[in-house]
C-alpha positions in Angstrom: -13.9 -51.1 59.7 -13.6 -51.1 63.4 -10.5 -53.7 63.3 -8.8 -51.6 60.7 -9.0 -48.4 62.8 -8.0 -50.3 65.9 -4.9 -51.6 63.8 -4.3 -48.1 62.5 -4.4 -46.5 66.0 -3.0 -49.2 68.4 -0.3 -50.4 65.9 1.8 -47.2 66.4 1.7 -47.5 70.2 2.3 -51.1 70.0 5.3 -50.5 67.8 7.1 -48.1 70.3 7.0 -50.8 72.8 9.4 -53.0 70.7 12.7 -52.0 72.5 15.5 -50.9 70.5 13.4 -50.3 67.2 11.2 -47.8 69.0 11.9 -44.1 68.7 11.9 -43.2 72.4 11.9 -39.6 71.6 8.3 -39.9 70.8 6.1 -38.6 73.5 2.7 -39.6 74.7 1.2 -36.5 73.1 2.6 -37.5 69.5 1.3 -41.0 70.1 -2.1 -39.5 70.8 -1.8 -37.1 67.9 -1.0 -39.7 65.4 -3.8 -41.9 66.4 -6.1 -38.9 66.0 -4.8 -38.3 62.5 -5.1 -42.0 61.6 -8.6 -42.0 62.6 -9.4 -38.9 60.4 -7.5 -40.4 57.7 -9.5 -43.6 57.7 -12.7 -41.7 57.8 -11.7 -39.7 54.8 -10.8 -42.8 52.8 -14.3 -44.2 53.6 -16.0 -41.1 52.1 -13.6 -40.9 49.3 -12.0 -37.7 50.1 -8.6 -38.9 49.1 -6.9 -35.5 49.4 -7.8 -35.2 53.3 -6.9 -39.0 53.5 -3.4 -38.4 52.1 -2.9 -35.4 54.4 -3.8 -37.1 57.5 -2.1 -40.2 56.9 1.0 -38.5 55.8 1.0 -36.3 58.9 0.5 -39.4 61.2 3.3 -41.4 59.4 5.8 -38.5 59.9 5.2 -38.6 63.5 5.3 -42.3 64.0 6.5 -44.3 60.9 4.5 -47.6 60.7 3.5 -50.0 57.8 0.0 -49.6 59.0 0.0 -45.7 58.5 2.1 -45.8 55.1 -0.6 -48.1 53.9 -3.1 -45.5 54.4 -1.0 -43.0 52.5 -0.6 -45.4 49.4 -4.4 -46.0 49.3 -5.1 -42.3 49.3 -2.5 -41.9 46.4 -4.3 -44.6 44.4 -7.6 -42.9 44.9 -6.1 -39.5 43.6 -4.5 -40.9 40.6 -1.0 -40.7 41.9 -0.2 -44.3 40.8 3.6 -44.0 40.5 3.8 -42.5 44.0 1.4 -45.1 45.4 3.6 -48.0 43.7 6.7 -46.5 45.6 4.7 -46.3 48.9 3.6 -50.0 48.6 7.3 -51.0 47.6 8.8 -49.1 50.7 6.3 -51.1 52.9 7.6 -54.2 51.3 11.2 -53.2 51.5 11.1 -52.1 55.0 9.0 -55.0 56.4 8.8 -55.6 60.0 10.9 -57.0 62.7 10.2 -59.9 64.6 7.7 -59.2 67.5 6.0 -56.6 65.7 2.4 -56.2 66.2 0.0 -58.4 64.1 -1.4 -55.5 62.3 2.2 -54.4 60.8 2.2 -57.9 59.2 -1.3 -57.7 57.9 -0.4 -54.1 56.4 2.6 -55.8 54.5 0.4 -58.5 53.0 -2.2 -56.0 51.9 0.5 -53.8 50.3 1.8 -56.8 48.2 -1.8 -57.7 47.0 -2.7 -54.1 46.1 0.8 -53.5 44.4 0.2 -56.6 42.4 -3.3 -55.3 41.5 -2.1 -51.9 40.6 1.1 -52.6 38.5 -0.7 -53.8 35.3 -3.0 -50.7 35.4 -0.1 -48.2 35.4 0.3 -46.8 31.9 3.7 -46.5 30.1 5.3 -44.0 27.7 8.0 -44.6 25.2 9.9 -41.4 24.4 11.7 -41.3 21.2 13.8 -38.3 20.3 15.4 -37.6 16.7 17.7 -34.9 15.5 20.0 -34.4 18.6 21.8 -36.8 20.9 22.0 -34.0 23.6 18.3 -33.5 24.0 16.8 -32.6 27.4 13.4 -34.1 27.7 10.8 -33.5 30.4 7.2 -35.0 31.3 5.1 -32.2 32.8 8.1 -30.3 33.6 9.9 -33.2 35.4 13.0 -34.0 33.7 13.4 -37.3 32.1 17.0 -39.0 32.6 18.7 -39.6 29.1 19.0 -43.1 29.9 15.3 -43.5 30.2 14.9 -42.2 26.6 13.7 -44.9 24.3 12.6 -47.5 26.9 9.1 -47.6 28.4 8.5 -45.3 31.6 5.4 -45.6 33.9 3.4 -42.6 34.3 0.0 -41.8 36.0 -3.2 -42.0 33.8 -4.3 -38.8 32.1 -3.0 -36.1 30.1 0.7 -35.3 29.9 3.0 -32.7 28.1 6.3 -34.3 26.8 8.9 -31.7 25.7 12.3 -31.8 24.3 14.9 -29.1 23.9 18.5 -29.0 22.6 20.9 -26.2 22.2 20.7 -24.9 18.3 17.3 -26.7 17.8 13.7 -25.3 17.9 12.1 -26.8 21.2 9.3 -29.3 20.3 6.2 -30.5 22.5 3.5 -33.3 22.4 0.5 -33.7 24.4 -0.5 -37.3 25.1 -3.4 -38.8 27.3 -2.8 -42.1 28.8 -5.5 -44.5 29.8 -5.3 -47.3 32.4 -3.0 -50.0 31.3 -2.3 -48.3 27.8 1.2 -47.9 26.5 2.0 -44.9 24.0 4.7 -43.9 21.9 5.7 -40.4 21.7 8.0 -39.2 18.8 9.8 -36.0 19.2 11.8 -34.6 16.2 14.1 -31.5 16.9 14.9 -29.3 14.1 17.6 -26.9 13.7 17.1 -23.1 14.2 16.8 -21.1 11.2 20.1 -18.8 10.9 19.2 -15.3 11.8 18.7 -12.9 8.9 22.0 -10.9 8.1 21.5 -7.2 9.4 21.5 -4.4 6.8 24.5 -2.4 6.8 24.0 1.0 8.4 23.1 3.7 6.1 25.5 6.5 5.7 24.1 9.7 7.5 23.2 12.3 4.9 25.6 15.2 5.0 24.2 18.3 6.8 22.8 21.0 4.7 25.5 23.7 3.7 24.4 27.2 5.0 25.1 30.0 3.0 28.0 31.0 5.0 29.7 27.8 4.4 28.9 27.6 0.9 32.1 28.4 -1.4 31.9 31.5 -3.1 31.5 31.2 -6.7 31.3 34.6 -7.5 34.6 35.1 -9.6 33.8 32.0 -11.6 30.4 33.2 -12.5 32.1 36.7 -13.2 34.4 35.3 -15.3 32.2 33.2 -17.3 29.8 35.9 -17.8 32.2 38.5 -19.0 33.6 36.0 -21.5 30.2 35.2 -22.8 29.3 38.9 -23.2 32.8 39.5 -24.7 32.0 36.5 -27.5 28.5 38.0 -28.0 29.9 41.4 -28.7 32.5 40.1 -31.1 29.7 38.2 -33.0 27.6 41.5 -33.2 30.6 43.5 -34.1 31.5 41.0 -36.8 27.7 41.1 -38.3 28.1 45.1 -38.1 31.2 45.0 -40.0 30.1 42.5 -42.4 26.9 44.7 -43.0 29.0 47.7 -43.5 31.5 46.1 -46.0 28.5 44.7 -48.0 26.8 47.9 -48.0 29.8 49.9 -49.0 30.6 47.7 -51.8 27.1 48.4 -53.1 27.5 52.1 -52.6 30.9 52.2 -54.6 29.2 50.1 -57.4 26.3 52.5 -57.4 28.4 55.4 -57.3 30.4 54.2 -60.4 27.2 53.7 -62.4 25.8 57.2 -61.5 29.2 58.7 -62.3 28.7 57.6 -66.1 25.1 58.6 -66.2 25.4 61.9 -64.5 28.0 64.0 -66.4 29.5 66.8 -64.3 27.4 65.6 -61.2 24.2 66.3 -62.5 21.6 63.7 -62.6 18.5 63.6 -64.6 15.5 63.7 -62.6 14.5 60.2 -63.6 17.5 58.7 -61.8 16.1 60.1 -58.3 15.6 56.6 -57.1 19.2 55.5 -58.1 20.6 58.6 -56.3 18.6 57.7 -53.0 19.4 54.2 -53.0 23.3 55.2 -53.1 22.9 57.5 -50.3 21.1 54.8 -48.4 24.0 52.3 -49.1 26.5 54.8 -47.9 24.5 55.5 -44.7 23.9 51.9 -43.9 27.8 51.2 -44.7 28.7 53.8 -42.3 26.3 52.5 -39.5 27.6 49.0 -40.1 31.3 49.8 -39.7 30.3 52.2 -36.6 28.4 49.2 -34.9 31.1 46.7 -35.9 33.8 48.7 -34.6 32.1 49.2 -31.2 31.0 45.5 -30.8 34.5 44.4 -31.8 36.0 46.8 -29.3 33.7 45.9 -26.5 34.1 42.1 -27.1 38.0 42.3 -27.2 37.7 44.4 -23.9 35.5 42.0 -22.2 37.5 38.9 -23.3 41.0 40.3 -22.3 39.8 41.7 -18.8 37.6 38.6 -17.8 39.3 37.2 -14.5 40.5 33.4 -14.8 39.3 30.8 -12.4 40.9 27.6 -11.6 38.3 25.7 -13.6 39.2 27.8 -16.7 43.0 27.7 -16.2 43.6 25.7 -19.3 40.9 27.7 -21.5 42.1 30.7 -23.5 40.0 32.6 -25.9 41.4 35.2 -28.3 39.6 37.7 -30.6 39.7 37.2 -34.4 39.3 40.2 -36.7 39.4 40.1 -40.6 38.1 41.8 -43.3 34.3 41.8 -43.0 34.2 39.8 -40.1 35.2 39.4 -36.4 35.0 36.6 -33.9 37.0 34.7 -31.2 39.3 31.6 -31.1 39.5 29.3 -28.0 42.3 26.9 -26.9 41.7 24.1 -24.7 
């Protein structure tokens, strides 16, 4: 423990004394700050407070970059489950190495990085993403984009639960959650389906015409008046025809009765026993007179109403003429 802290705190200072490789702009205050942060970071690692350890080692490495401090960053990342980031931190230590003449703790940090990377690599889970339905899909894992070249091949990810999502223009997005354990490899198949075509909009309904006011309504008075007068005229002609018919029938009966009485009543004097026949003769005569009178009035009124009824445009092709004959009266129409 003491030797590690010594390496973490002394190594940066030794590194600054390596001639051209040392960042001369680092001040004594910066070196002191980096040492203090390294000590705090190691103490946090020992008590497994990996978030605090990552913060302290990260700050120290930002002030004075050294493999010893970056090794602390990688170890904190492993403790947090950020295995992909830790793998890159270990790999960076190996890529950068240490120049000749560097302090021994630097070389020990590089050897430790190699050992820990070899132990970590087999533990990192992998996911193989397969997408069907579109060749232009955009895929993300936990919101981070996945290159299209990485689709269909194994991709290392941190252990735990992840959300894999695929989207493409004209397709419904698809999303799958997957939980990856240490060293596991999972295949996630995403099938994109075309969006349903939008429903055709119903044609706009025609607006109802505004209600017509009494002022704007066309005047149908003449038409109604014309039809009413013509109807009344036809009715009057019918009644007149009935009256004339009744008068003619009653007159004919009266004439027949008169001839019979003339033979039975010499010199105009009738036997009292014929009183009923005489009364019947007078009644027939009276009925005939009334029938002809009513018929004449009805026919006259009907003819007057029909001839004086105004013509409307709707009735321009219609003509009605009265027809009068012996014992009857009516109307004749042409369309």
